[in-house]
C-alpha positions in Angstrom: 3.4 -9.7 -8.7 4.6 -10.1 -12.3 7.2 -7.4 -11.9 8.5 -8.9 -8.7 8.8 -12.3 -10.4 10.6 -10.6 -13.3 13.1 -8.8 -11.0 13.6 -12.1 -9.0 14.4 -14.0 -12.2 17.4 -11.7 -12.8 16.2 -10.8 -16.3 16.3 -7.1 -15.4 19.6 -5.6 -14.1 18.6 -3.1 -11.5 22.1 -2.1 -10.5 22.3 0.8 -12.9 19.2 2.3 -11.2 21.0 2.4 -7.8 22.4 5.9 -7.5 23.7 5.7 -3.9 24.6 2.9 -1.5 24.6 3.4 2.3 26.1 1.2 5.0 23.5 -0.2 7.5 25.0 2.2 10.1 24.1 5.1 7.8 20.4 4.1 7.6 19.2 7.3 9.2 21.1 9.4 6.6 19.7 7.2 3.8 16.1 7.9 4.9 16.8 11.6 5.4 18.2 11.8 1.9 15.3 9.9 0.5 12.9 12.4 2.1 14.7 15.2 0.3 13.5 13.9 -3.1 16.7 14.8 -5.0 16.2 14.7 -8.7 19.5 12.9 -9.2 18.5 10.0 -6.9 16.7 7.1 -8.6 17.1 4.4 -6.0 19.0 4.5 -2.7 20.2 1.2 -1.3 21.0 0.3 2.3 23.7 -2.5 2.4 23.4 -5.0 5.2 26.5 -7.0 6.1 25.2 -10.5 6.3 28.4 -11.7 8.0 27.4 -10.2 11.4 
């Protein structure tokens, strides 16, 4: 819980840790890539369009 609170507070910038962003429509590709355990991937992000 302390780490979640710290992240939620905005005191830690996690953006530099995101190595690749996928559109929601590319979710299957994102999970397949995560399963590959590539050494260059730190965090993969699936972006959800909140406007739809």
